[in-house]
C-alpha positions as CSV (number, residue, x, y, z in Angstrom):
1,M,169.7,141.6,107.4
2,N,168.6,143.6,104.4
3,V,166.4,140.8,103.4
4,T,164.3,140.9,106.6
5,L,163.7,144.6,106.3
6,A,162.5,144.3,102.7
7,V,160.0,141.6,103.7
8,T,158.7,143.3,106.8
9,A,158.3,146.7,105.3
10,P,155.4,145.8,102.9
11,V,153.6,144.0,105.7
12,A,153.8,147.1,108.0
13,T,152.3,149.3,105.3
14,H,149.4,146.9,104.7
15,A,148.7,146.9,108.4
16,I,148.6,150.7,108.5
17,V,146.3,150.8,105.5
18,L,143.9,148.2,107.1
19,A,143.9,150.1,110.4
20,A,143.1,153.4,108.6
21,Q,139.9,152.1,106.7
22,P,137.3,152.5,109.4
23,G,138.1,156.2,109.9
24,N,137.0,157.1,106.4
25,G,133.3,157.5,107.3
26,D,132.1,154.0,106.4
27,N,130.6,152.4,109.4
28,G,130.3,149.0,107.8
29,G,126.5,149.1,107.3
30,Q,125.9,150.3,110.8
31,G,123.8,153.5,110.4
32,E,122.0,155.4,113.1
33,D,119.2,152.8,113.2
34,F,121.6,149.9,113.8
35,G,120.6,147.8,116.9
36,K,117.1,149.2,117.1
37,S,114.1,146.8,116.6
38,S,110.7,147.5,115.2
39,P,107.3,146.4,116.3
40,T,107.0,144.3,113.2
41,G,110.1,142.3,114.3
42,L,108.5,141.7,117.7
43,L,105.3,140.5,116.1
44,L,107.2,138.1,113.8
45,L,109.2,136.8,116.7
46,L,106.0,136.1,118.7
47,V,104.4,134.3,115.7
48,F,107.4,132.1,115.4
49,L,107.4,131.2,119.1
50,I,103.7,130.3,119.0
51,A,104.3,128.1,115.9
52,V,107.2,126.4,117.7
53,A,104.9,125.8,120.7
54,F,102.3,124.1,118.5
55,L,104.9,122.0,116.7
56,V,106.3,120.8,120.0
57,R,102.9,119.9,121.3
58,S,102.0,118.0,118.2
59,M,105.4,116.2,118.2
60,T,104.9,115.0,121.8
61,K,101.4,113.7,121.0
62,H,102.8,111.7,118.1
63,L,105.8,110.4,120.1
64,K,103.5,109.0,122.8
65,R,101.8,106.9,120.1
66,V,105.1,105.4,118.9
67,P,105.7,101.8,120.1
68,A,108.7,101.1,122.4
69,S,110.1,98.7,119.8
70,F,109.4,98.1,116.1
71,D,110.5,94.5,116.3
72,P,107.8,92.1,115.2
73,E,106.1,90.3,118.0
74,E,106.8,86.6,117.9
75,P,104.0,84.3,119.2
76,T,104.8,82.2,122.3
77,D,104.5,78.4,122.3
78,D,101.0,78.6,123.8
79,E,99.6,80.8,121.1
80,A,98.9,79.8,117.5
81,P,100.2,82.2,114.9
82,S,97.6,84.9,114.0
83,G,95.6,84.2,110.9
84,E,96.3,80.4,110.9
85,Q,94.4,77.5,112.2
86,A,95.6,75.6,115.3
87,D,97.9,72.7,114.4
88,E,96.7,69.1,114.7
89,G,99.2,68.5,117.5
90,A,97.9,71.5,119.5
91,A,96.3,71.1,122.9
92,P,92.6,70.1,123.0
93,A,91.7,73.4,124.6
94,D,93.2,75.3,121.6
95,Q,91.2,73.0,119.2
96,A,88.0,73.6,121.1
97,E,88.6,77.3,121.1
98,A,89.1,77.3,117.3
99,E,86.0,75.2,116.8
100,A,84.0,77.6,118.9
101,K,85.2,80.5,116.8
102,E,84.2,78.7,113.6
103,K,80.7,77.9,114.9
104,A,80.2,81.5,116.0
105,A,81.3,82.7,112.5
106,E,78.8,80.3,110.9
107,K,76.0,81.5,113.2
108,A,76.7,85.1,112.3
109,V,76.4,84.3,108.6
110,E,73.2,82.2,109.1
111,K,71.3,84.8,111.2
112,P,71.0,87.4,108.4
113,K,69.9,84.7,106.0
114,E,67.1,83.5,108.4
115,K,66.0,87.1,108.9
116,A,65.8,87.7,105.1
117,E,63.8,84.5,104.6
118,A,61.4,85.4,107.4
119,K,60.9,88.9,106.0
120,E,60.1,87.4,102.5
121,K,57.6,85.0,104.0
122,S,55.8,87.8,105.9
123,E,55.7,90.0,102.8
124,S,54.4,87.2,100.6
125,S,51.7,86.1,103.1
126,G,50.7,89.7,104.0
C-alpha cells in the first residue's frame, strides 16, 4: 500500500503546479486586443474572396471545354481512317469521294498558277 502512495503523490503535485500556472499573470498571448479585428484584416479577407471567385469562374470555363472522355475515337467500318486513302476494297462511293477531294485539291493548286501566268502576260503586253 505504501507503493501506491509513493507513486500517486508526485502526480498530484504536478497537477497542482499545472493548475496554478494561468494565475501567474501570463494570459497565454491573449492581451487586451485579443479577438478584435482591424480594417486591414477585413480588406485582406475581401481581396481573398474576390480572388477565389475569379478562380472558380475560370475553372468552370476550362472544365466546360474538357471532353467527356480522353479515349481516342476509333473510326467505324464506314469511315476510312483519317489521313489515309480509301482502301481498294472500299465501296465505290468512298472511292468517288476520295477522287473528288483529290481533284479539288489539284484545282486549288492550279488556280494560283493560272492567275500568276495571266498577270505576267498582261504586264509584258502592257
